[in-house]
PAKEMAR-885025 format. One line per 8 residues: number of its first residue (from 1); their letters; for each residue x, y, z of C-alpha. Coordinates in steps of 0.001 Angstrom, whole numbers, m for minus. Layout:
NUM> A> X,Y,Z | ...
//
This chain:
1> XXXXXXXX> m64854,49621,m13010 | m64626,47871,m16354 | m63336,44294,m16243 | m60806,43242,m18923 | m62047,40999,m21705 | m60055,37737,m21993 | m59878,35447,m24962 | m60545,31775,m24469
9> XXXXXXXX> m56840,31001,m24981 | m55814,33568,m22382 | m58334,32211,m19903 | m57231,28613,m20548 | m53594,29618,m20052 | m54336,31361,m16758 | m56317,28349,m15530 | m53512,25917,m16524
17> XXXXXXXX> m50852,27945,m14753 | m53029,28365,m11692 | m53839,24644,m11486 | m50251,23490,m12054 | m48904,25883,m9423 | m51566,24896,m6889 | m51211,21113,m7172 | m47730,19544,m6989
25> XXXXXXXX> m46851,16010,m8079 | m49151,13593,m6201 | m50380,9988,m6083 | m53938,9247,m7202 | m55621,5816,m7051 | m58507,4568,m9138 | m59742,2114,m11770 | m58541,2239,m15370
33> XXXXXXXX> m61265,2745,m18007 | m61578,4004,m21593 | m57977,2888,m22303 | m56714,4001,m25746 | m53262,3258,m27155 | m52184,5765,m29789 | m49938,4906,m32718 | m47356,7307,m31283
41> XXXXXXXX> m46986,5069,m28207 | m48851,7400,m25824 | m51798,6016,m23856 | m54998,7801,m22875 | m57396,6548,m20221 | m59746,7607,m17439 | m59123,7026,m13746 | m62362,6600,m11822
49> XXXXXXXX> m63849,5565,m8481 | m67442,5222,m7271 | m68337,8889,m7700 | m65886,10610,m10049 | m63464,10181,m12899 | m60608,12138,m14471 | m58960,11905,m17866 | m55293,10856,m17896
57> XXXXXXXX> m52457,10905,m20448 | m49174,8962,m20197 | m46524,9668,m22776 | m44499,6976,m24539 | m41236,7456,m22624 | m43156,6906,m19372 | m45213,4007,m20715 | m41997,2089,m21401
65> XXXXXXXX> m41203,2114,m17677 | m44381,242,m16728 | m43500,m3385,m16049 | m46881,m4914,m16922 | m49627,m4708,m19517 | m52146,m1999,m18573 | m55802,m2947,m19146 | m59278,m1625,m18370
73> XXXXXXXX> m60586,m2523,m14924 | m57194,m2598,m13207 | m56779,m786,m9902 | m53704,1416,m10124 | m51941,4242,m8354 | m50535,6930,m10612 | m47915,9536,m9846 | m49169,12559,m11804
81> XXXXXXXX> m49485,16311,m12149 | m52831,18084,m12628 | m52868,20152,m15804 | m55332,21726,m18208 | m55503,20644,m21846 | m56031,24136,m23295 | m57278,22980,m26707 | m60445,21522,m25153
89> XXXXXXXX> m60408,23095,m21719 | m60276,19660,m20059 | m58615,19154,m16693 | m56476,15968,m16851 | m53682,14102,m15122 | m50250,13930,m16793 | m48951,10581,m15482 | m45231,10200,m14759
97> XXXXXXXX> m45317,6799,m13037 | m47721,4015,m12239 | m48005,1056,m9917 | m50641,m1436,m9099 | m52899,m449,m6234 | m51821,m1739,m2843 | m48113,m1866,m3743 | m47191,1347,m2037
105> XXXXXXXX> m46237,m431,1192 | m44056,m2882,m723 | m42241,m30,m2439 | m41750,1670,899 | m40408,m1543,2439 | m38118,m1962,m566 | m36813,1584,m147 | m36247,1197,3604
113> XXXXXXXX> m34356,m2094,3244 | m32307,m723,365 | m31325,2303,2434 | m30461,129,5454 | m28291,m2322,3519 | m26616,471,1630 | m25720,2115,4930 | m24230,m1170,6125
121> XXXXXXXX> m22067,m1350,2975 | m23783,m4442,1566 | m23844,m2857,m1908 | m20241,m1603,m1839 | m18085,m2556,m4802 | m15167,m3374,m2474 | m16958,m6408,m1012 | m18004,m7844,m4348
129> XXXXXXXX> m15797,m10687,m5527 | m14691,m11321,m9090 | m16294,m14266,m10810 | m14111,m17238,m11753 | m12973,m16968,m15350 | m13387,m20652,m16163 | m15873,m22256,m13728 | m15999,m26041,m13948
137> XXXXXXXX> m19160,m26476,m11881 | m22027,m23993,m11711 | m24758,m24079,m9104 | m28267,m22934,m10093 | m30731,m21860,m7400 | m34249,m21783,m8841 | m37376,m23863,m9312 | m36920,m26972,m11508
145> XXXXXXXX> m40234,m26125,m13219 | m39268,m22499,m13897 | m38612,m21410,m17455 | m35539,m19612,m16111 | m33912,m22957,m15250 | m34426,m24277,m18779 | m33104,m21011,m20220 | m29948,m21340,m18117
153> XXXXXXXX> m29491,m24992,m19121 | m29934,m24149,m22797 | m27477,m21247,m22633 | m24798,m23243,m20802 | m25199,m26291,m23068 | m24793,m24017,m26066 | m21823,m22011,m24769 | m19983,m24368,m22374
161> XXXXXXXX> m21375,m27911,m22688 | m18510,m29432,m20683 | m19345,m27447,m17515 | m21205,m29379,m14799 | m24500,m27946,m13516 | m25797,m28535,m9986 | m29423,m27615,m9271 | m30430,m26457,m5799
169> XXXXXXXX> m34215,m26539,m6108 | m36366,m24053,m4274 | m39547,m22071,m4633 | m39045,m18677,m6228 | m42512,m17236,m5586 | m44817,m17117,m2600 | m44463,m16942,1177 | m42173,m19997,1369
177> XXXXXXXX> m39833,m18808,m1370 | m37510,m16595,727 | m36703,m19309,3363 | m36217,m21817,539 | m33786,m19518,m1271 | m31844,m18948,1956 | m31640,m22693,2599 | m30517,m23368,m963
185> XXXXXXXX> m27717,m20810,m591 | m26605,m22393,2687 | m26739,m25896,1169 | m24574,m24817,m1783 | m22019,m23264,576 | m21961,m26355,2801 | m21369,m28588,m204 | m18669,m26273,m1535
193> XXXXXXXX> m18585,m28086,m4853 | m19491,m25139,m7079 | m17311,m22332,m8425 | m20210,m19874,m8807 | m23936,m19725,m7999 | m26721,m18444,m10247 | m29841,m17150,m8441 | m32427,m16897,m11226
201> XXXXXXXX> m36106,m16640,m12011 | m38241,m15053,m14753 | m39979,m11707,m14668 | m43134,m10850,m12776 | m44838,m8281,m10641 | m43275,m6817,m7542 | m45309,m9282,m5432 | m43955,m12199,m7516
209> XXXXXXXX> m40381,m10985,m7091 | m40724,m10043,m3435 | m38822,m13112,m2063 | m35735,m11592,m3693 | m36347,m8357,m1773 | m36425,m10032,1629 | m33702,m9115,4106 | m32969,m12788,4846
217> XXXXXXXX> m32324,m13450,1161 | m30057,m10424,880 | m27993,m11402,3925 | m27663,m15006,2774 | m26286,m13745,m553 | m23949,m11324,1229 | m22485,m14042,3495 | m22096,m16644,751
225> XXXXXXXX> m18532,m17923,392 | m19237,m18687,m3262 | m19672,m15762,m5708 | m23349,m15199,m6562 | m24789,m13922,m9835 | m28354,m12605,m9640 | m30475,m12992,m12760 | m33974,m12148,m11536
233> XXXXXXXX> m36799,m10889,m13714 | m36436,m8868,m16873 | m34043,m6055,m17682 | m36243,m3381,m16054 | m36746,m5352,m12830 | m34476,m4475,m9915 | m34384,m6362,m6618 | m32364,m6186,m3434
241> XXXXXXXX> m30743,m9478,m4469 | m29418,m7786,m7610 | m27767,m5088,m5504 | m26184,m7483,m2974 | m25008,m10113,m5464 | m21436,m10060,m6753 | m22755,m9578,m10292 | m26172,m8723,m11673
249> XXXXXXXX> m27517,m10011,m14975 | m30561,m8609,m16736 | m32142,m12050,m17304 | m31462,m15693,m16382 | m30058,m16283,m19848 | m27767,m13278,m19438 | m26577,m14714,m16100 | m25627,m17989,m17805
257> XXXXXXXX> m23873,m16094,m20573 | m21999,m13997,m18020 | m20452,m16944,m16149 | m19653,m18796,m19393 | m18255,m15791,m21266 | m14600,m16865,m21058 | m15424,m20487,m21884 | m17401,m19254,m24895
265> XXXXXXXX> m14548,m16988,m25984 | m12076,m19812,m25442 | m14236,m22113,m27566 | m14222,m19566,m30376 | m10476,m19126,m29981 | m10031,m22897,m30011 | m12174,m23136,m33120 | m10075,m20493,m34840
273> XXXXXXXX> m6886,m22298,m33823 | m8379,m25607,m34986 | m9299,m24038,m38304 | m5826,m22548,m38724 | m4231,m25871,m37752 | m6445,m27727,m40222 | m5588,m25249,m42962 | m1889,m25501,m42138
281> XXXXXXXX> m2006,m29322,m42164 | m3914,m29350,m45463 | m1431,m26912,m46965 | 1515,m29024,m45837 | m169,m32173,m47127 | m717,m30500,m50496 | 2899,m29360,m50622 | 4121,m32822,m49624
289> XXXXXXXX> 1838,m34394,m52230 | 3262,m32097,m54897 | 6799,m33000,m53858 | 5940,m36703,m53937 | 4405,m36291,m57387 | 7521,m34453,m58544 | 9793,m37141,m57146 | 7596,m39857,m58640
297> XXXXXXXX> 7875,m38184,m62026 | 11661,m38333,m61664 | 11638,m42078,m60953 | 12516,m43474,m64415 | 13575,m47022,m65288 | 17395,m47246,m65635 | 17129,m48628,m69177 | 14909,m45733,m70183
305> XXXXXXXX> 17243,m43285,m68489 | 20259,m44831,m70308 | 18422,m44725,m73624 | 17526,m41093,m73066 | 21100,m40314,m72061 | 22436,m42029,m75189 | 19961,m40175,m77333 | 20925,m36916,m75719
313> XXXXXXXX> 24631,m37749,m76077 | 24152,m38459,m79789 | 22268,m35231,m80227 | 25003,m33309,m78403 | 27691,m35046,m80484 | 25974,m34058,m83709 | 25685,m30500,m82462 | 29372,m30520,m81470
321> XXXXXXXX> 30414,m31902,m84895 | 28319,m29293,m86669 | 29727,m26522,m84474 | 33320,m27687,m85042 | 32717,m27891,m88806 | 31332,m24360,m88772 | 34322,m23112,m86779 | 36825,m24825,m89046
329> XXXXXXXX> 35098,m23517,m92185 | 35071,m20020,m90731 | 38747,m20271,m89719 | 39719,m21520,m93180 | 37828,m18677,m94774 | 39550,m16175,m92541 | 42995,m17644,m93336 | 42371,m17539,m97076
337> XXXXXXXX> 41052,m13995,m96850 | 44122,m12986,m94842 | 46451,m14585,m97314 | 44760,m12750,m100158 | 45035,m9443,m98315 | 48718,m10044,m97410 | 49525,m11068,m100964 | 47963,m7860,m102182
345> XXXXXXXX> 49989,m5857,m99685 | 53296,m7788,m100045 | 56130,m5340,m101090 | 58449,m5897,m104157 | 61881,m6411,m102611 | 63648,m6030,m105949 | 62793,m2337,m105922 | 64681,m1868,m102634
353> XXXXXXXX> 67784,m4021,m103283 | 69606,m1456,m105519 | 68775,1310,m103072 | 70089,m840,m100269 | 73359,m1485,m102187 | 73836,2196,m102959 | 73142,3184,m99334 | 75523,494,m98127
361> XXXXXXXX> 78341,1936,m100303 | 77609,5456,m99093 | 77622,4303,m95502 | 80979,2499,m96008 | 82619,5570,m97603 | 81192,7838,m94873 | 82529,5565,m92166 | 85984,5452,m93829
369> XXXXXXXX> 86051,9237,m94077 | 85078,9727,m90443 | 87606,7107,m89328 | 90431,8870,m91271 | 89378,12190,m89783 | 89412,10828,m86244 | 92798,9104,m86797 | 94327,12396,m87994
377> XXXXXXXX> 92921,14251,m84982 | 94224,11553,m82651 | 97715,11776,m84192 | 97732,15541,m83771 | 96657,15193,m80164 | 99368,12628,m79497 | 101993,15005,m80870 | 100677,17819,m78711
385> XXXXXXXX> 100672,15638,m75644 | 104181,14389,m76423 | 105388,17957,m76825 | 103913,18871,m73446 | 105154,15742,m71651 | 107397,16305,m68561 | 110167,14221,m70117 | 110371,16690,m73072
393> XXXXXXXX> 110548,19552,m70579 | 113300,17774,m68576 | 115174,17176,m71828 | 115369,20893,m72336 | 117291,21231,m69004 | 114557,21556,m66469 | 114301,19525,m63218 | 111532,18487,m60822
401> XXXXXXXX> 112130,18833,m57050 | 110303,16459,m54714 | 110372,16463,m50897 | 111065,13430,m48743 | 107334,12491,m49053 | 107442,12522,m52841 | 105373,15691,m53291 | 106431,18215,m55926
409> XXXXXXXX> 108073,21257,m54313 | 106894,24501,m55843 | 108231,26825,m53128 | 111361,26650,m50949 | 109232,27128,m47888 | 107896,23637,m48483 | 111349,22253,m47559 | 112276,21693,m43910
417> XXXXXXXX> 115653,22029,m42363 | 117914,18994,m42821 | 115129,17051,m44610 | 116302,15269,m47729 | 114690,15983,m51064 | 115112,14629,m54610 | 115771,16277,m57969 | 114469,14518,m61079
425> XXXXXXXX> 116429,15202,m64272 | 115874,14083,m67846 | 118046,11081,m67242 | 117763,10001,m63594 | 117468,11780,m60256 | 119651,12857,m57340 | 119125,13280,m53569 | 120163,16411,m51723
433> XXXXXXXX> 119945,18254,m48417 | 119090,21904,m48076 | 122022,24251,m47338 | 119939,27394,m47209 | 119454,29208,m43921 | 116336,28284,m41907 | 115013,31760,m42476 | 115092,31239,m46208
441> XXXXXXXX> 113557,27843,m45853 | 110844,29314,m43585 | 110139,31919,m46225 | 111601,35019,m44499 | 112806,36264,m47916 | 112856,35069,m51436 | 115753,35410,m53842 | 115303,37735,m56811
//
């Protein structure tokens, strides 16, 4: 049977896959040696013990999670995977995490306590109290010699210098630190003179920060009647105290800034208001000054004012005289021009007098002729009327019959039986009574 021929790359790939599948993620302890820091941020080193060593690589994103400075000779425990670097055929450890040797029990204790307190609800958001917006007195629980205390003092003096600070001194490192922290918390609560408590210390290893992982410390924070802000270690450090506290700050300085945030904002607001008030006052002062200057410029001595008024009156009088002279000259010119034009257009009445006389004579003769004509027509009409007058008719032998009411009788039927009637003649009238039968009077028949 002929065995297949593998290239070096194929063999290296098979070995890498076989190794990685056979060995899961594990913890390996040893001493750091041959440490090299690459410009890319990765670190390369060897992990050795008395009889063997193995090359290790830790990439930059994992290096940033290490909370201390790695150096040759340190005893560490690395959480790594076994892999094969195919380019050289070297078996190496790809490190995901690292801790100092001997800290495994502390991490386990930390995990157990965290799980226990979480189960009890010590980390629940519902039990955490809001911090006072404008604390007037702040309690600081830390060591007086710690740099954290001076950082807090500096931050508060810079941001809220009027706030009182009460120090509750205690150890923050070592076996006696946890009881001291608990006692300081109890003392602050018994005094009851602080609005908020800051539990602070600088960064360090897990052993240095262990007092803040003690159960007694956590329960003292949880039962505190005063809100507690935990500012322990650096930003990457996490303790049980951070989880139990009402608020967690990344650093002691951040804790001081957190409790003074509203005072700091109020100071900035006050400064802005002060600046606006100053600008407003300056603007009003400038405006008032300008008004005063204007009024001062108007304050003139009465004699000077009178002299100016007289001078102005004389100037106005001269202007008025000149204007009146111009108006009069213009009016005179217009009158003379008008006279000249009217003289040129004036009619010669002598030319119209003879015509007027002739027309007057014609009008007189025409009026006389019309008057004679109308008089002749009137005379003719009078003769006609006189000829047609009733008296002329009566003179020819006719008569007018009137009933007893004075109405002219045109028909015998208009007369009633035994009713008197009158007959008007040319010279006088007579009264009579009808002698005709009633039938004739009623109009039964008419005479021929």
